[in-house]
Every structure is written in structure tokens, then in C-alpha cells.
C-alpha positions in Angstrom: -78.6 141.5 -39.6 -78.6 140.9 -35.8 -76.3 138.4 -34.1 -78.0 136.7 -31.1 -79.0 133.2 -29.9 -82.2 131.6 -31.3 -85.3 133.1 -29.6 -87.1 130.9 -27.0 -90.5 129.7 -28.3 -93.4 131.6 -26.9 -95.2 128.5 -25.6 -92.1 127.4 -23.7 -91.8 130.8 -22.0 -95.5 130.6 -21.0 -95.0 127.1 -19.6 -92.0 128.2 -17.6 -93.8 131.2 -16.2 -96.7 129.0 -15.1 -94.4 126.6 -13.3 -92.8 129.4 -11.4 -96.2 130.8 -10.4 -97.1 127.4 -9.1 -94.0 127.4 -6.9 -94.8 130.5 -5.0 -96.7 133.1 -6.9 -93.5 134.9 -8.0 -91.6 134.4 -11.2 -88.2 134.8 -9.3 -87.9 131.9 -6.8 -85.2 133.8 -4.9 -87.4 136.8 -4.3 -87.1 138.8 -7.6 -84.4 141.3 -8.6 -85.9 144.2 -6.8 -85.8 142.4 -3.4 -82.0 142.7 -3.0 -79.4 145.4 -3.7 -77.5 145.0 -6.9 -74.3 146.5 -8.4 -76.4 147.2 -11.6 -80.1 147.5 -11.7 -83.0 149.4 -13.2 -86.6 149.2 -14.5 -88.0 148.6 -18.0 -91.3 150.4 -18.8 -93.5 150.6 -21.9 -94.1 153.7 -23.9 -96.8 154.8 -21.5 -94.5 154.3 -18.4 -95.9 150.9 -17.1 -93.5 148.2 -15.9 -93.0 145.3 -18.3 -92.1 141.9 -17.1 -90.0 139.2 -18.9 -87.9 141.6 -20.9 -84.3 140.5 -21.7 -81.7 143.0 -20.6 -78.1 142.5 -21.9 -74.8 144.2 -21.0 -72.0 144.9 -23.6 -68.7 146.7 -23.2 -68.9 150.1 -25.0 -66.0 149.2 -27.2 -67.0 145.6 -28.0 -67.2 144.5 -31.6 -69.9 141.9 -32.5 -68.7 138.6 -33.8 -70.3 137.1 -36.9 -70.6 133.6 -35.3 -72.6 134.9 -32.3 -70.1 133.6 -29.7 -70.9 135.4 -26.4 -68.4 138.1 -25.2 -65.9 136.8 -22.6 -66.5 139.4 -19.9 -64.9 139.3 -16.5 -66.7 140.6 -13.4 -65.4 141.5 -10.0 -65.9 137.9 -8.8 -65.7 135.2 -11.3 -67.7 135.0 -14.5 -69.9 138.0 -15.4 -73.6 138.0 -15.7 -74.3 139.6 -19.1 -78.0 138.9 -19.5 -81.0 139.0 -17.2 -84.9 139.3 -17.4 -87.2 141.8 -15.7 -89.5 140.7 -12.9 -93.2 141.4 -12.5 -92.4 145.0 -11.4 -90.3 145.6 -14.5 -87.1 145.7 -12.6 -83.9 143.9 -13.5 -80.7 143.3 -11.5 -77.3 141.9 -12.5 -76.0 139.8 -9.7 -72.4 139.9 -11.0 -72.2 142.5 -13.8 -69.1 143.2 -15.9 -66.9 145.9 -14.5 -66.2 148.9 -16.7 -68.2 151.1 -19.1 -71.1 149.1 -20.6 -74.1 149.7 -22.8 -77.5 148.2 -21.7 -80.0 146.9 -24.2 -83.6 145.8 -23.3 -85.5 143.7 -25.9 -89.2 143.0 -25.5 -89.5 142.0 -29.2 -87.7 142.7 -32.5 -89.6 146.0 -32.9 -89.7 147.1 -29.2 -86.4 147.9 -27.6 -84.7 150.3 -25.2 -81.0 151.2 -24.8 -78.8 153.1 -22.3 -75.2 153.9 -23.4 -72.0 154.4 -21.5 -73.0 153.1 -18.0 -70.0 153.1 -15.7 -70.0 150.0 -13.5 -67.5 150.1 -10.6 -66.6 147.5 -8.0 -68.4 148.0 -4.7 -70.8 150.7 -6.1 -74.5 150.1 -6.3 -75.9 151.6 -9.4 -79.6 152.1 -10.4 -79.9 153.3 -14.0 -83.6 154.2 -13.5 -86.3 153.6 -16.2 -85.5 152.4 -19.7 -88.5 153.1 -22.0 -89.4 150.6 -24.7 -89.9 152.3 -28.0 -90.5 151.1 -31.6 -87.2 150.3 -33.3 -85.8 152.1 -36.3 -83.5 151.4 -39.3 -80.1 152.6 -40.4 -79.5 152.7 -44.1 -76.5 153.9 -46.0 -73.5 153.2 -48.2 -69.8 152.5 -47.8 -67.4 154.1 -50.3 -63.7 154.3 -51.0 -63.1 158.1 -51.5 -59.8 157.7 -53.2 -60.4 154.7 -55.5 -63.5 154.0 -57.5 -64.9 150.8 -59.1 -64.0 148.4 -56.2 -66.2 145.5 -55.1 -67.2 146.3 -51.5 -69.2 143.0 -50.9 -68.8 141.8 -47.4 -67.7 145.0 -45.8 -68.8 144.9 -42.1 -70.9 147.7 -40.8 -71.6 147.6 -37.1 -72.4 149.5 -33.9 -69.5 149.1 -31.4 -70.8 148.2 -27.9 -74.1 146.6 -29.2 -74.9 143.4 -31.2 -75.8 144.9 -34.6 -73.8 144.1 -37.7 -74.5 143.6 -41.4 -72.5 143.2 -44.5 -72.6 145.4 -47.5 -73.4 144.4 -51.1 -71.0 144.9 -54.0 -71.9 148.6 -54.2 -71.4 149.1 -50.5 -75.1 149.4 -49.6 -76.3 148.3 -46.2 -79.4 148.3 -44.0 -79.5 147.6 -40.3 -83.1 146.9 -39.0 -84.6 146.7 -35.6 -82.1 149.2 -34.0 -83.3 150.7 -30.7 -83.9 154.5 -30.7 -80.9 156.5 -29.7 -77.6 157.9 -31.0 -74.9 155.5 -32.0 -71.4 155.3 -33.4 -71.4 153.4 -36.7 -68.2 151.7 -38.0 -67.4 150.2 -41.4 -64.5 147.9 -41.7 -62.9 146.0 -44.6 -59.7 144.1 -44.1 -58.3 145.1 -47.4 -59.6 148.7 -47.7 -59.5 150.0 -44.2 -62.0 151.6 -41.9 -64.4 154.4 -41.7 -67.1 155.6 -39.3 -69.8 158.0 -38.4 -69.6 159.3 -34.9 -73.2 160.3 -34.2 -76.0 158.5 -36.0 -79.5 159.2 -34.7 -82.1 156.4 -34.9 -85.7 157.6 -34.4 -88.6 155.3 -33.4 -90.3 153.7 -36.5 -88.2 155.6 -39.0 -85.4 154.9 -41.4 -82.2 157.0 -40.9 -80.2 157.3 -44.1 -76.7 158.5 -43.4 -74.0 160.1 -45.5 -71.6 157.6 -47.2 -68.9 156.1 -45.0 -65.5 156.4 -46.6 -63.0 153.7 -46.0 -59.4 154.6 -45.2 -56.5 152.2 -45.7 -54.4 150.6 -43.0 -54.4 152.8 -39.9 -51.3 154.9 -39.5 -49.1 154.2 -36.5 -46.8 156.8 -34.9 -43.8 155.3 -33.1 -41.6 158.3 -32.4 -41.4 162.1 -32.5 -37.9 163.6 -33.4 -37.5 165.8 -31.4 -40.5 165.7 -29.0 -39.9 169.3 -28.0 -40.0 172.4 -30.1 -41.1 176.0 -30.3 -43.4 177.7 -32.8 -41.8 177.6 -36.2 -39.6 174.6 -35.5 -39.6 171.4 -37.6 -39.9 167.9 -36.3 -40.2 164.4 -37.7 -43.0 161.9 -37.2 -41.7 158.4 -37.5 -44.0 155.4 -37.9 -45.8 153.4 -40.6 -48.7 153.5 -43.0 -48.6 157.2 -43.6 -50.2 156.8 -47.0 -47.3 158.0 -49.3 -47.6 154.9 -51.5 -51.1 153.6 -50.8 -53.7 156.3 -50.4 -53.9 157.2 -54.1 -54.9 160.8 -53.3 -56.5 160.2 -49.9 -55.9 163.2 -47.6 -53.1 162.9 -45.0 -53.6 165.2 -42.1 -51.5 165.8 -39.0 -52.9 167.3 -35.8 -51.1 168.6 -32.7 -53.4 168.7 -29.7 -56.4 168.9 -32.1 -55.0 171.7 -34.3 -54.3 170.7 -37.9 -50.8 171.5 -39.1 -50.7 173.3 -42.4 -46.9 172.9 -43.1 -46.0 169.2 -43.5 -44.4 166.9 -46.0 -45.1 163.2 -46.3 -41.6 161.9 -47.1 -42.5 158.2 -47.1 -44.9 155.8 -45.5 -42.6 155.9 -42.5 -41.7 159.6 -42.2 -43.5 162.9 -42.1 -41.8 166.3 -41.6 -44.0 168.9 -40.0 -43.6 172.5 -38.6 -45.1 173.7 -35.3 -47.6 176.5 -35.9 -47.8 179.7 -33.9 -50.1 179.3 -30.9 -49.8 175.6 -30.7 -50.4 173.8 -27.4 -48.5 170.7 -26.0 -50.3 167.5 -26.7 -50.4 164.3 -28.7 -49.6 164.2 -32.4 -52.3 162.5 -34.5 -51.7 161.3 -38.1 -54.9 160.9 -40.0 -54.9 159.1 -43.4 -58.4 159.4 -44.9 -60.6 158.8 -41.9 -58.3 156.6 -39.9 -55.9 158.0 -37.5 -53.0 157.0 -35.2 -51.7 158.9 -32.2 -48.2 159.4 -31.0 -47.2 157.3 -27.9 -46.2 160.5 -26.0 -46.9 164.2 -26.2 -45.1 166.8 -28.2 -44.1 169.7 -25.9 -44.5 173.1 -27.4 -42.2 175.6 -25.9 -43.4 179.1 -25.0 -40.2 180.3 -23.3 -36.6 179.5 -23.7 -33.6 180.4 -21.5 -30.0 179.6 -20.8 -28.7 178.4 -17.5 -26.7 180.2 -16.2 -28.7 183.1 -17.6 -25.7 185.5 -17.9 -24.0 187.8 -18.1 -21.1 185.8 -16.8 -17.3 186.1 -16.6 -15.5 183.2 -18.2 -11.7 182.9 -17.6 -9.5 183.1 -20.6 -9.0 179.5 -21.9 -11.6 178.4 -19.3 -14.8 176.6 -20.2 -18.4 176.5 -19.0 -21.3 174.3 -19.9 -24.6 176.0 -20.5 -27.8 174.1 -20.4 -31.0 175.0 -22.2 -34.3 175.3 -20.2 -37.7 175.8 -21.6 -41.3 176.2 -20.4 -44.0 174.6 -22.5 -47.5 176.0 -23.3 -49.0 174.5 -20.1 -46.2 175.7 -17.8 -44.2 172.5 -17.6 -40.4 173.1 -17.2 -38.3 171.2 -19.6 -34.6 170.7 -19.1 -32.3 170.3 -22.0 -34.6 170.7 -25.0 -32.9 170.1 -28.3 -31.7 173.5 -29.5 -29.4 175.0 -32.1 -26.3 176.5 -30.4 -24.2 179.4 -31.7 -21.4 181.6 -30.3 -20.3 185.0 -31.6 -17.7 186.0 -32.4 -16.4 182.5 -32.9 -12.8 183.7 -32.6 -13.6 184.6 -28.9 -16.0 181.9 -27.9 -15.9 178.4 -29.2 -18.5 175.6 -28.9 -17.4 172.1 -28.2 -18.8 169.9 -31.1 -19.0 166.8 -28.9 -20.6 168.3 -25.8 -23.8 170.4 -26.2 -23.5 173.8 -24.6 -19.9 173.6 -23.6 -18.2 177.0 -24.3 -14.6 177.9 -24.1 -13.1 181.4 -23.9 -10.4 181.9 -26.6 -9.8 185.6 -26.6 -10.3 188.5 -24.2 -13.4 190.5 -24.7 -17.2 190.0 -24.8 -19.3 187.6 -26.8 -22.7 186.1 -26.9 -23.9 182.5 -26.7 -27.2 181.9 -28.6 -29.7 179.1 -28.6 -32.7 178.7 -30.8 -35.7 176.5 -31.2 -38.0 177.5 -34.1 -39.0 181.1 -33.6 -37.8 181.1 -30.0 -34.3 182.1 -29.0 -32.3 183.0 -25.9 -28.8 184.4 -25.3 -26.3 184.9 -22.6 -23.6 187.5 -22.6 -20.1 186.2 -21.9 -17.1 188.3 -20.9 -13.9 186.4 -21.5 -11.4 187.8 -19.0 -7.8 187.0 -18.0 -8.9 186.3 -14.4 -7.0 183.8 -12.2 -9.1 181.9 -9.7 -12.2 183.2 -8.0 -12.8 186.7 -6.6 -11.6 186.9 -3.0 -13.8 188.4 -0.2 -11.7 190.4 2.3 -14.3 191.6 4.6 -16.2 194.8 5.2 -14.8 198.3 5.1 -14.3 201.6 3.1 -11.6 203.5 1.4 -9.8 200.4 0.0 -6.4 200.3 -1.8 -4.3 197.5 -3.3 -0.7 197.1 -4.6 1.1 194.3 -6.2 4.6 193.6 -5.1 7.4 191.1 -5.8 5.9 188.3 -3.7 2.2 189.0 -3.6 -0.4 191.8 -3.2 -1.3 193.9 -0.2 -4.8 195.2 0.3 -5.7 197.8 3.0 -9.0 199.3 3.9 -10.8 201.2 6.7 -13.0 199.5 9.2 -15.3 201.2 11.7 -16.7 199.9 15.0 -18.2 201.8 17.9 -17.2 205.2 16.4 -13.6 204.3 16.0 -11.7 203.3 12.8 -9.0 200.8 12.2 -6.8 199.9 9.2 -7.2 196.3 8.2 -5.1 194.6 5.6 -4.3 191.3 4.0 -1.4 189.9 2.0 -2.4 187.6 -0.9 0.4 185.3 -2.1 1.0 181.8 -3.4 -0.7 179.8 -6.2 -3.6 180.1 -5.7 -3.3 183.2 -3.6 -4.0 182.6 0.1 -4.6 185.5 2.6 -2.5 186.5 5.6 -3.6 189.3 7.9 -1.2 192.3 8.1 -3.4 194.8 9.8 -1.8 197.6 11.9 -3.3 197.7 15.4 -3.8 201.5 15.7 -7.3 203.0 16.1 -8.4 206.3 14.6 -11.0 209.0 15.4 -11.8 209.5 11.7 -11.5 207.4 8.5 -7.7 207.1 7.9 -8.2 206.4 4.2 -5.2 204.1 3.8 -3.4 203.8 0.5 -0.6 201.4 -0.4 1.9 201.4 -3.3 4.8 199.2 -4.4 8.3 200.8 -4.7 10.1 198.5 -7.2 13.4 200.4 -6.7 13.2 200.0 -2.9 11.7 196.5 -2.9 9.2 197.5 -0.3 5.6 198.8 0.0 4.7 202.3 1.1 1.6 202.7 3.3 0.2 206.2 3.9 -2.8 207.2 6.0 -4.3 210.2 8.0 -4.4 210.2 11.8 -6.3 212.3 14.3 -9.5 214.2 14.2 -10.6 215.9 10.9 -9.9 219.3 12.4 -6.2 218.7 12.7 -4.9 215.6 10.9 -1.5 214.0 10.7 -0.3 212.4 7.4 1.8 209.4 8.2 3.8 207.0 6.0 5.7 203.8 6.8 7.4 201.1 4.7 6.4 197.4 4.7 8.5 194.5 3.5 7.5 192.4 0.5 5.8 190.0 2.8 3.7 192.7 4.4 5.6 192.9 7.7 6.6 196.4 9.0 10.0 197.7 7.9 9.9 200.5 10.4 7.6 202.7 12.3 5.2 205.3 11.0 6.6 208.7 10.1 4.6 211.9 10.3 5.2 214.0 7.2 2.5 216.6 7.8 0.6 217.8 10.8 -2.5 219.9 11.5 -4.0 219.3 8.1 -7.7 220.3 8.3 -10.0 217.7 6.7 -7.2 215.8 5.0 -8.6 212.9 2.9 -8.3 211.2 -0.5 -4.6 210.3 -0.1 -2.6 209.1 -3.1 1.1 207.8 -3.5 3.8 208.1 -6.1 6.9 205.9 -5.1 10.4 206.7 -6.5 13.0 204.1 -5.5 13.4 205.0 -1.9 11.2 208.0 -1.6 7.5 208.6 -2.1 5.3 211.6 -2.7 2.0 211.8 -0.8 -0.8 214.0 -2.0 -4.1 214.7 -0.4 -7.2 217.0 -0.5 -8.1 219.4 2.3 -11.4 220.8 3.4 -10.5 224.2 1.9 -10.5 222.6 -1.5 -6.7 222.7 -1.7 -4.5 219.9 -3.0 -1.3 219.5 -0.9 1.7 217.2 -1.4 4.7 216.1 0.6 7.8 213.9 0.1 8.3 211.3 2.8 12.0 212.3 2.9 11.2 215.9 3.6 10.4 215.3 7.2 8.2 217.8 9.0 8.9 220.8 6.7 6.1 222.8 5.2 4.0 220.7 2.6 3.6 222.3 -0.8 0.2 223.5 -1.9 -0.4 222.7 -5.5 -3.8 224.5 -5.8 -5.6 226.6 -3.2 -9.3 225.9 -3.8 -12.1 224.1 -5.7 -10.0 221.0 -6.2 -10.7 217.3 -5.4 -9.8 213.7 -6.3 -6.0 214.0 -6.2 -3.8 211.4 -8.1 -0.1 211.1 -8.4 2.6 209.4 -10.5 6.5 209.4 -11.0 7.6 209.5 -14.7 11.3 208.9 -14.1 12.3 212.5 -13.8 9.6 214.2 -11.8 6.5 213.6 -9.7 3.2 214.7 -11.1 0.0 215.3 -9.1 -3.3 215.6 -11.0 -6.7 216.6 -9.7 -10.3 217.6 -10.6 -10.5 221.4 -10.7 -13.9 223.0 -10.3 -14.7 225.7 -12.9 -18.2 227.1 -12.2 -20.6 224.2 -12.7 -18.0 222.2 -14.7 -14.6 220.8 -13.9 -11.2 220.4 -15.7 -8.3 218.0 -15.2 -5.2 219.7 -14.1 -1.6 218.5 -13.3 1.4 220.0 -11.6 4.9 218.6 -11.2 6.9 218.3 -8.0 10.7 217.8 -8.3 12.8 215.4 -6.2 13.3 218.1 -3.5 9.6 218.5 -3.0 9.4 221.8 -4.9 6.4 222.4 -7.1 6.5 223.7 -10.7 5.6 227.2 -11.5 2.0 226.5 -12.7 -0.5 223.7 -13.2 -0.8 222.2 -16.7 -4.3 221.8 -18.2 -4.7 218.1 -19.2 -8.4 218.2 -20.1 -10.6 221.3 -20.4 -13.8 222.2 -22.2 -17.5 222.9 -21.8 -18.3 219.4 -20.4 -17.1 218.4 -17.0 -14.0 216.3 -16.9 -13.9 214.3 -13.7 -12.3 211.5 -11.6 -8.8 211.8 -13.1 -6.2 209.1 -12.6 -2.4 209.3 -13.5 0.1 206.5 -14.0 3.6 206.7 -15.5 6.5 204.7 -16.8 10.0 206.0 -17.6 9.6 209.1 -19.8 5.9 208.9 -20.3 2.6 209.3 -18.5 -1.0 208.7 -19.1 -4.1 210.5 -17.7 -7.6 209.1 -17.8 -10.9 210.7 -16.7 -14.7 210.7 -17.5 -16.7 213.0 -19.6 -20.5 213.0 -20.3 -21.4 211.7 -23.7 -25.0 211.1 -25.1 -26.5 211.1 -21.7 -23.9 208.8 -20.1 -20.3 208.9 -19.1 -17.4 207.9 -21.3 -13.7 207.4 -20.6 -11.0 209.6 -22.1 -7.3 209.4 -22.0 -4.3 211.6 -22.9 -0.6 211.1 -23.2 1.8 213.3 -21.2 5.5 213.3 -22.2 8.1 215.3 -20.3 5.3 217.1 -18.5 3.6 218.2 -21.7 0.3 216.8 -22.8 0.7 215.3 -26.3 -2.0 215.4 -28.9 -5.7 215.7 -28.1 -7.7 213.7 -25.7 -8.7 210.3 -27.0 -12.1 208.7 -26.4 -11.9 205.1 -25.3 -15.5 204.6 -26.3 -14.9 203.1 -29.7 -13.1 200.2 -28.0 -15.9 199.9 -25.4 -19.0 198.7 -27.3 -22.0 198.7 -25.1 -20.4 200.8 -22.3 -22.1 204.1 -21.6 -22.0 204.7 -17.8 -18.3 204.5 -17.0 -17.2 205.9 -13.6 -14.2 206.1 -11.2 -11.3 205.1 -13.6 -8.1 204.0 -12.0 -4.8 203.6 -13.8 -1.6 201.6 -13.1 1.7 200.9 -14.9 3.0 197.3 -14.7 6.4 198.0 -16.2 5.4 197.4 -19.8 1.8 198.6 -20.3 -1.0 200.5 -18.6 -3.8 198.7 -16.9 -7.1 200.6 -16.6 -10.0 199.7 -14.4 -13.4 201.3 -13.9 -16.9 200.8 -12.6 -19.5 200.5 -15.4 -23.2 201.0 -14.8 -24.2 199.6 -18.2 -27.8 198.3 -18.1 -27.1 194.8 -19.4 -24.0 193.9 -17.4 -23.0 196.4 -14.6 -19.7 195.7 -12.9 -16.0 196.3 -12.6 -14.2 196.3 -16.0 -10.6 196.5 -17.0 -8.5 197.1 -20.2 -4.9 197.0 -21.2 -3.5 200.2 -22.9 -0.2 200.6 -24.7 1.8 203.7 -23.8 1.0 205.4 -27.1 -2.7 204.6 -27.1 -2.2 203.1 -30.5 -3.7 199.7 -30.0 -6.0 199.5 -26.9 -6.8 196.0 -25.8 -10.4 194.7 -25.6 -12.1 195.6 -22.4 -13.0 192.7 -20.1 -15.2 192.2 -17.0 -13.4 191.6 -13.7 -16.6 191.3 -11.6 -20.3 191.6 -12.6 -23.1 192.9 -10.4 -24.8 196.0 -9.3 -23.7 198.5 -6.6 -19.9 198.1 -7.2 -17.7 201.1 -6.5 -14.2 202.5 -5.7 -12.2 200.3 -8.0 -8.4 200.0 -7.5 -5.9 198.3 -9.7 -2.2 197.4 -9.6 0.1 195.5 -12.0 3.6 194.1 -11.9 5.1 192.2 -14.9 2.5 189.7 -16.1 0.5 189.7 -12.9 -2.2 192.1 -11.8 -4.9 192.6 -9.2 -8.1 194.6 -9.0 -10.0 195.6 -5.9 -13.4 197.1 -5.3 -16.2 197.6 -2.8 -19.5 195.9 -3.3 -22.7 197.2 -1.6 -22.2 199.3 1.5 -18.9 197.8 2.6 -17.9 194.5 1.1 -14.2 194.4 0.0 -13.3 192.1 -2.9 -10.2 191.5 -5.0 -9.5 189.5 -8.2 -6.2 188.4 -9.5 -5.6 188.8 -13.2 -2.9 187.8 -15.8 -3.6 190.4 -18.5 
């Protein structure tokens, strides 16, 4: 059945044409459609290519649905009411003076069995468009049947079958059969619609001139599904999400297939929970796009896209240092399959161990450090995951940048810390220093004004019995150096001038201090490989040589009854850790005591002592890396065997330059770690018996950190290091 106005009688058309010819010999009194430019024009020809006059040409929107009562479409043009029907002139041309704007189909009708069609013509404001020739051909017929795939035995009488964008529509009989005659040759979309049973369609029906095209049955689907929300709208492969909407077929399809597509890919894992809810899983390889729910042959698309994550990360990425009892909020960041960055995708958060790191249940990503040590924050979306390593550390405030220099040293006193280092400019060296005090610590320069020909290598230590700091350094050229000491008040101001305690020491460097309530032992290394020591109270007498050659890296401590000096002793290609005591008169013991020996080199020793006990630490190669070892020394005698600190250092394998301090109640160990995942300066609290080492913690993270120093007093502590070529930094701690 075709819906159109009643045809004009042939005799009336002939009479009208004769009248027009009498007016001027032209059927178009205004000059014909080809005489002026037009926004939409073309030519109608017969099967042999000759122009045909008087052919009706109509324009329909491509998505228009024909009405059963033949009411014309209300179509707007650029200016006023649209012209939707014209006739060809004597040259076969047609022109729309005011065509509808948008995508239209054009149909030319010479007679019921001679027609032409041109589909999907884009008409734009201000654009002149000539569609060229449209060839009149014999019409064809479409025949077929409408069915309900899921339910049989239904009366299908009155189901509409039509071609959207043209004027052809028929109704089916009880069995769903239909036949549409006089359809122009071409390819069309055919739709079947029944208000009670739903819709179905065939996307590409070919009509051939003079032939009957019988199509496969058109299955009706029930009420079209509607997707209102995706929860969440972001996910990774393997993640579940919910599709919320209506008419999902749970109670009405009677077996009709329910399908869900994500950007055109059918999802294989889904559960239709109800007519309003479907649970689905994102497949591997999925791309971001709209979600389409298809019930039978009718589908509904999501209002927005579902974003499929390909990468997931945490911001900050880690590793990071989190102060003990401090908090930090992480955020999740993802990149979807087309490279769009997504901030804050919905993820699952975890922290391990939960005794060390706790997640705030009310604020997503907010982590608090509960216990010293390391942990990991995890996020996950489906099969994607990301993590950030977190070191919970008893740090106080932020790291403090002192400036540039080398050979740095730090000591903590009763009213703050003093840091000293060497600075070079124009071939001359200076000693620069700062006092850090207050809450939070604030700096105050306490730099001596002297200049030096070679690196003075300043070292500073706190003398609790004296209530002052000791500062020692080397003066003069390397060929004949002077070792000087002076005391500084608790506020860093000089308590007297510098005293020379040794002169003409060739290549003296690597100074270390061991205070003893009013006196201090200074030890150093000389170019001959000797380790030499001198008491500040001994004046200009002869320094004592503790070892004559192949020694380096001196370290010193006072254990309440004697001074002890340790060093790294070269033995062939290896090295041992040795120690020798010096009494309160400056006299050395009879022989050095071996602290650590063996086939592997023991290097970079450090000593610290309390009353009646001492601890030595050093590095040894283990499994291709370096590991820290420690040994107790009581009364000048090493006790037990060397203990590896490795079991309490999970993940550490490249530990260098250990430094040890006694804070009055416990030992504080610091070192530089070259671990691949989180290089930096680390620290650890050790009890005097090595029975219960504390968890190691990060003081500062980053590459190229070196020369750590540490000092503790009571419940306060400070670590210092050099970053890069010369940057001096310190960090206050409360371990």
C-alpha cells in the first residue's frame, strides 16, 4: 500500500500544459527550474537516458516514518516552509526553491511502475547541490513475513511494515504476511512495528526492476530497552559493572536473546538480574565506547561511554616517605584504550600490612602511617592493578637543604644540632656550618671564617659531660697538615680558639671524634696508610700510630673506660675490620683486636659506644650485593659472632657507608641503600644487645645519595647526607 494524495487526472494535466504553452511556449512561466541556481536540483531521465518532463520529485527526511492518513510531513527549510514536491521541466530538470535542510531521500515518480530514487542526500544551508541524473526504471515488489521469534500463535494482523525515509507502508495479515508493490529499484531499510509486540527490521533489502524480492522473516522484539546509567562507567578488563535502565527482557522476552555490546563487541559474561539491572564483565581487549543492550532485535544505547582502562597508576607514584602518624591521600589515575587520561576511576584500595598502613574508610585513598617500617598501597580495577611503596618513618618536618659542599658532619646537642661541611671556591676551601634549633628547627649560620688550601674535612661531636661541641679539622697543604680542635657552646658559638694537636701530618684526612666529658680523641688517616690518633688534652706531643699501613676509614668511640679506634685494614685484595684501644693518657693498647675477618672484604666500619658496651657495624658482600653486619664489643673484647642485619632489612641488597651513633639509650644506624626499587638514606634503631632490632625506615629517597651521618640524643635524632655532587641535606627524626 502506498500513501499519497489522489493522482491528478491525465486530461487535467494535458489541459494545464496546453495553457502554459499558450502563455509563452514554456511549461514554467518563471523560466523553468534549470534557468536559475537551486540549493537542490537534478535531472530525471528514462531508461535510455533521455530527459523526461512532468515527473513528480518528492523529498523525505531519511528517518521519516510514513503516516497512515497521508498527512504531509511538516518539514522546515532554511527560510520558511519547505518545498517538498516539484515537477521536472521540458529538459527533465527539477529544482527545489526552498528544500528541507538535512539528510533527505529523493523519489521521482513518472507512473506507478516507473520510478527512480536517490537516498541520503545531504542538504545544507547556502550550498548549491546538483544530484545529477536519476534514471526511471520499472518498479519492483517486496514480499515477506513478520514473526515473533520467542512466542508462537499470535495474531499479527495490522503490523506496520514500512521503508523509513520514503512513503511506502503496508499492514500484515493475521499470519504476518505482507507485500509492498511499486517500490523503486534500490536498497532500502525495512522496518516492522507492532505496538504490542515490538519492532524488527532488515537493514539492506534490495529491490530489482520488475522483480519480486522475498526477504527472510522479520522478527519482532518487545519494548525497546533503555539504558539510563552505567555503574561504574570506568573499568579495566575483568572488572564488573552494572547496566541500569528498563525493559531488559527479564520478565517479558519469553526466551528472546538478550545481548550486551561494548563498542560493538558482544560481552560473553553477563547476568540479567531484572528488567532494570544487568551485571556484566569487561572482556580482555575491549575498547572504550557506548554500551548497547539488545533484546531480540531491538536495542538501546547508554547515554555516555564506558571507559575501558588500559593502564592504572597511583599519584604520587611512590616510593614515598610517610611520617609516623602522618597521612597522605593517594589518587588513582588511569588511561583508557584510546589514550584519554581519567582521574579518580573507581578502584578497590588495600594497604599491607594493615598494622603499619591504615586506609580511611570515609576518604578514598587516604593512608595513615601507624608503625615504623615499609608497606604497600594497592589499587585494583578488574585485572589491572597498581601499587606504591610507602616507608613509614619517624621523621619530623621536611628535609632541610643546607647548601653545597663535601665532607659533611652533624651532631645533636642539648639545644639543637650543628652541621658542618667543606665548601670550595676559586681553589680555596672554607668550613661552613649551621645550627638547627627550635620547633620546627630553623637555621642559624655558625661558619668559621678561616680559609684552607685543602679540604679540611670538618667533623663535629657533642660532649654531654662537657655540655659543649667539639669541632676538629685539618689545616694547611696536604704535604704537611695541622690537626686542630676547638670547642663550641651549645648554641654553636665558639667557646675558645682552635688548638693544634698535631702538625706536619702528611695527607691527613678522614677525621673522626670520640668525646669524653672534657676531653676528645681525634683519629685520622694519613697518606702512608697509617691510622693516627691524638687526645686534645695531650697538646703538641707525639700522636700515637695505631697501624702503620694499608688502613683507611677510621672511626672512634668512648665506652666509659677507654677510647676505641676502628678502621678498615687491607689484607691482600680483601679487608678486615680492626680496633685498638687508647687509654685516657693517650697511650695505645698493645695490639689491634680483629672485629671482623674472613675471605670476604669487610669494609666501611663505624663504632659507637655507651657505658660498658660498644657496637661495630660494617658491610660485607652477599649474593652479589652488600649487606650490613654488626658485632658487640664489651670491655674491649668482641662478643659472639658477627650478626647479619639482612633478615630485618627485607628488600635491601646494596647497603653502603653505615654510620652509627649512641643516643644514651640505644644505637641509631644510618646507611645509603642502592636498592633498585627505592634508593635512598635509611636508618634503624638497634638495642645494645642486638636482640630486637627495630624496623628499618627511609629517611630520604632518591638516587645519588652518599656520605650519611647520624647523631642522637635522648628522643631526638638527626641524619645528614650529600645528594648529587655537593648538595647537603639533613632530616630531623624522633625514633
